[in-house]
C-alpha atoms as an extended CHARMM CRD file, in Angstrom:
* protein
*
       106  EXT
         1         1  MET       CA             14.1570000000        1.7430000000       13.8710000000  PROA      1               0.0000000000
         2         2  SER       CA             10.8360000000        3.3780000000       13.1270000000  PROA      2               0.0000000000
         3         3  ASP       CA              8.1860000000        1.7230000000       10.9830000000  PROA      3               0.0000000000
         4         4  HSD       CA              9.1170000000        4.0120000000        8.0810000000  PROA      4               0.0000000000
         5         5  SER       CA             12.8020000000        3.1670000000        8.4430000000  PROA      5               0.0000000000
         6         6  ASP       CA             12.0160000000       -0.5550000000        8.4350000000  PROA      6               0.0000000000
         7         7  VAL       CA              9.9260000000       -0.2390000000        5.2760000000  PROA      7               0.0000000000
         8         8  LEU       CA             12.4710000000        1.9040000000        3.4450000000  PROA      8               0.0000000000
         9         9  HSD       CA             15.3200000000       -0.3650000000        4.5590000000  PROA      9               0.0000000000
        10        10  GLN       CA             13.4720000000       -3.3380000000        3.0320000000  PROA      10              0.0000000000
        11        11  VAL       CA             12.8290000000       -1.3970000000       -0.2030000000  PROA      11              0.0000000000
        12        12  ALA       CA             16.5770000000       -0.7460000000       -0.4640000000  PROA      12              0.0000000000
        13        13  ALA       CA             17.4460000000       -4.3780000000        0.2970000000  PROA      13              0.0000000000
        14        14  TRP       CA             15.0660000000       -5.7380000000       -2.3480000000  PROA      14              0.0000000000
        15        15  SER       CA             16.2490000000       -3.1710000000       -4.8920000000  PROA      15              0.0000000000
        16        16  ARG       CA             19.9150000000       -4.0470000000       -4.3100000000  PROA      16              0.0000000000
        17        17  THR       CA             19.1870000000       -7.6710000000       -5.1940000000  PROA      17              0.0000000000
        18        18  GLY       CA             17.3290000000       -6.7550000000       -8.3920000000  PROA      18              0.0000000000
        19        19  VAL       CA             13.8640000000       -7.6080000000       -7.1050000000  PROA      19              0.0000000000
        20        20  GLY       CA             11.0590000000       -5.3830000000       -8.4390000000  PROA      20              0.0000000000
        21        21  VAL       CA              9.5490000000       -3.1560000000       -5.7500000000  PROA      21              0.0000000000
        22        22  ALA       CA              6.5670000000       -0.8510000000       -5.3280000000  PROA      22              0.0000000000
        23        23  LEU       CA              5.8160000000        1.5440000000       -2.5050000000  PROA      23              0.0000000000
        24        24  ALA       CA              2.2670000000        2.2930000000       -1.3500000000  PROA      24              0.0000000000
        25        25  THR       CA              1.6800000000        5.4590000000        0.6740000000  PROA      25              0.0000000000
        26        26  VAL       CA             -1.4910000000        6.6200000000        2.4040000000  PROA      26              0.0000000000
        27        27  VAL       CA             -1.9660000000       10.0990000000        0.9400000000  PROA      27              0.0000000000
        28        28  SER       CA             -5.2640000000       11.0490000000        2.5620000000  PROA      28              0.0000000000
        29        29  THR       CA             -7.9080000000        9.8020000000        4.9410000000  PROA      29              0.0000000000
        30        30  TRP       CA            -11.3780000000       10.9260000000        5.8950000000  PROA      30              0.0000000000
        31        31  GLY       CA            -13.4050000000        9.8660000000        8.9180000000  PROA      31              0.0000000000
        32        32  SER       CA            -12.3910000000        6.7350000000       10.7220000000  PROA      32              0.0000000000
        33        33  ALA       CA             -9.3080000000        5.3320000000        9.0130000000  PROA      33              0.0000000000
        34        34  PRO       CA             -7.0880000000        2.5230000000       10.2900000000  PROA      34              0.0000000000
        35        35  ARG       CA             -3.7370000000        4.2030000000        9.4790000000  PROA      35              0.0000000000
        36        36  PRO       CA             -2.7810000000        7.8780000000        9.1400000000  PROA      36              0.0000000000
        37        37  ALA       CA             -1.5860000000        9.6840000000        6.0180000000  PROA      37              0.0000000000
        38        38  GLY       CA              2.0670000000        8.9230000000        5.4050000000  PROA      38              0.0000000000
        39        39  SER       CA              1.8030000000        5.2380000000        6.3440000000  PROA      39              0.0000000000
        40        40  LEU       CA              3.8720000000        2.9950000000        4.0570000000  PROA      40              0.0000000000
        41        41  LEU       CA              3.6620000000       -0.4910000000        2.5900000000  PROA      41              0.0000000000
        42        42  ALA       CA              6.4790000000       -1.9080000000        0.4320000000  PROA      42              0.0000000000
        43        43  VAL       CA              5.7380000000       -4.8210000000       -1.8860000000  PROA      43              0.0000000000
        44        44  ASN       CA              8.0720000000       -6.8860000000       -4.0350000000  PROA      44              0.0000000000
        45        45  GLU       CA              7.3360000000       -8.6670000000       -7.3140000000  PROA      45              0.0000000000
        46        46  ARG       CA              6.7540000000      -11.9360000000       -5.4250000000  PROA      46              0.0000000000
        47        47  GLY       CA              3.9670000000      -10.3510000000       -3.3610000000  PROA      47              0.0000000000
        48        48  GLU       CA              6.0270000000      -10.2060000000       -0.1670000000  PROA      48              0.0000000000
        49        49  PHE       CA              5.3850000000       -7.0320000000        1.8080000000  PROA      49              0.0000000000
        50        50  VAL       CA              6.3990000000       -5.0390000000        4.8470000000  PROA      50              0.0000000000
        51        51  GLY       CA              4.5880000000       -2.1610000000        6.5410000000  PROA      51              0.0000000000
        52        52  SER       CA              0.8980000000       -1.3320000000        6.5560000000  PROA      52              0.0000000000
        53        53  VAL       CA             -1.5200000000        1.0900000000        4.9460000000  PROA      53              0.0000000000
        54        54  SER       CA             -4.6410000000       -0.1850000000        6.6550000000  PROA      54              0.0000000000
        55        55  GLY       CA             -3.9360000000       -2.3930000000        9.6160000000  PROA      55              0.0000000000
        56        56  GLY       CA             -4.8080000000       -5.3530000000        7.3940000000  PROA      56              0.0000000000
        57        57  CYS       CA             -8.2760000000       -4.5180000000        6.0610000000  PROA      57              0.0000000000
        58        58  ILE       CA             -7.2400000000       -3.5730000000        2.4900000000  PROA      58              0.0000000000
        59        59  GLU       CA             -3.6820000000       -4.8610000000        2.4500000000  PROA      59              0.0000000000
        60        60  GLY       CA             -4.4630000000       -7.7430000000        0.0670000000  PROA      60              0.0000000000
        61        61  ALA       CA             -6.0140000000       -5.4350000000       -2.5330000000  PROA      61              0.0000000000
        62        62  VAL       CA             -3.1390000000       -2.9360000000       -2.2700000000  PROA      62              0.0000000000
        63        63  VAL       CA             -0.5340000000       -5.7120000000       -2.5610000000  PROA      63              0.0000000000
        64        64  ALA       CA             -2.2230000000       -6.9590000000       -5.7520000000  PROA      64              0.0000000000
        65        65  GLU       CA             -2.2210000000       -3.4230000000       -7.2080000000  PROA      65              0.0000000000
        66        66  ALA       CA              1.4390000000       -2.9750000000       -6.2260000000  PROA      66              0.0000000000
        67        67  VAL       CA              2.4490000000       -6.2090000000       -7.9670000000  PROA      67              0.0000000000
        68        68  ALA       CA              0.5750000000       -4.9820000000      -11.0650000000  PROA      68              0.0000000000
        69        69  ALA       CA              2.3840000000       -1.6180000000      -10.8300000000  PROA      69              0.0000000000
        70        70  ILE       CA              5.7330000000       -3.4180000000      -10.7470000000  PROA      70              0.0000000000
        71        71  ALA       CA              4.7500000000       -5.3640000000      -13.8620000000  PROA      71              0.0000000000
        72        72  ASP       CA              3.4180000000       -2.4450000000      -15.9250000000  PROA      72              0.0000000000
        73        73  GLY       CA              5.3810000000        0.4650000000      -14.4300000000  PROA      73              0.0000000000
        74        74  LYS       CA              2.2510000000        2.5950000000      -13.9870000000  PROA      74              0.0000000000
        75        75  HSD       CA              1.4280000000        4.3920000000      -10.7420000000  PROA      75              0.0000000000
        76        76  ARG       CA             -2.0140000000        4.1240000000       -9.2050000000  PROA      76              0.0000000000
        77        77  LEU       CA             -4.1450000000        6.2600000000       -6.9110000000  PROA      77              0.0000000000
        78        78  LEU       CA             -6.4840000000        3.9050000000       -5.0980000000  PROA      78              0.0000000000
        79        79  GLU       CA             -9.4690000000        4.8910000000       -2.9940000000  PROA      79              0.0000000000
        80        80  TYR       CA            -11.4510000000        2.7500000000       -0.6030000000  PROA      80              0.0000000000
        81        81  GLY       CA            -14.2910000000        4.0140000000        1.5280000000  PROA      81              0.0000000000
        82        82  VAL       CA            -17.7740000000        3.6750000000        2.8820000000  PROA      82              0.0000000000
        83        83  THR       CA            -19.4130000000        4.6760000000       -0.4040000000  PROA      83              0.0000000000
        84        84  ASN       CA            -17.2750000000        2.2970000000       -2.4110000000  PROA      84              0.0000000000
        85        85  ASP       CA            -18.8470000000       -1.1560000000       -2.8690000000  PROA      85              0.0000000000
        86        86  ARG       CA            -15.3250000000       -2.5390000000       -3.0070000000  PROA      86              0.0000000000
        87        87  ALA       CA            -14.6750000000       -1.2660000000        0.5410000000  PROA      87              0.0000000000
        88        88  TRP       CA            -16.7900000000       -4.0690000000        1.9840000000  PROA      88              0.0000000000
        89        89  GLU       CA            -15.3680000000       -6.5670000000       -0.4790000000  PROA      89              0.0000000000
        90        90  VAL       CA            -11.7960000000       -5.8910000000        0.6700000000  PROA      90              0.0000000000
        91        91  GLY       CA            -12.7550000000       -5.4420000000        4.3230000000  PROA      91              0.0000000000
        92        92  LEU       CA            -12.7050000000       -1.6570000000        4.8860000000  PROA      92              0.0000000000
        93        93  ALA       CA            -15.6920000000       -1.4830000000        7.1750000000  PROA      93              0.0000000000
        94        94  CYS       CA            -14.2480000000        1.1320000000        9.5520000000  PROA      94              0.0000000000
        95        95  GLY       CA            -16.5030000000        3.8950000000        8.2440000000  PROA      95              0.0000000000
        96        96  GLY       CA            -13.8860000000        6.1110000000        6.6300000000  PROA      96              0.0000000000
        97        97  THR       CA            -12.1650000000        6.7020000000        3.3230000000  PROA      97              0.0000000000
        98        98  ILE       CA             -8.5260000000        6.1050000000        2.4850000000  PROA      98              0.0000000000
        99        99  GLN       CA             -6.4890000000        7.0760000000       -0.5900000000  PROA      99              0.0000000000
       100       100  VAL       CA             -3.3090000000        5.1460000000       -1.3410000000  PROA      100             0.0000000000
       101       101  TYR       CA             -0.7250000000        6.0930000000       -3.9640000000  PROA      101             0.0000000000
       102       102  VAL       CA              1.1770000000        3.1130000000       -5.3950000000  PROA      102             0.0000000000
       103       103  GLU       CA              4.3670000000        3.5540000000       -7.4400000000  PROA      103             0.0000000000
       104       104  LYS       CA              7.0610000000        1.3010000000       -8.8090000000  PROA      104             0.0000000000
       105       105  ILE       CA             10.4770000000        2.0170000000       -7.3090000000  PROA      105             0.0000000000
       106       106  GLY       CA             13.4780000000        1.9220000000       -9.6220000000  PROA      106             0.0000000000
């Protein structure tokens, strides 16, 4: 199975058992970015996740936003990059910019 298939399979499995799920998708990148547009990260309400939107450097921040999206039902468009003070805080020191769309599934 491809990475996308694995992530979507896990989304379906969590959803079938009634666990809240959010999906994070890289929608754009600029410069040096750890993962390409289209990369996926699925997160459940317990903070468990599968996939990757950054190779690890912003995963923790995106997981926290995904758990919040599950709780409040609101989507988010997140941006991390070299001009964003938070980029260093969450570990995005690769020199690029990444936008991640987070939405609750179901």
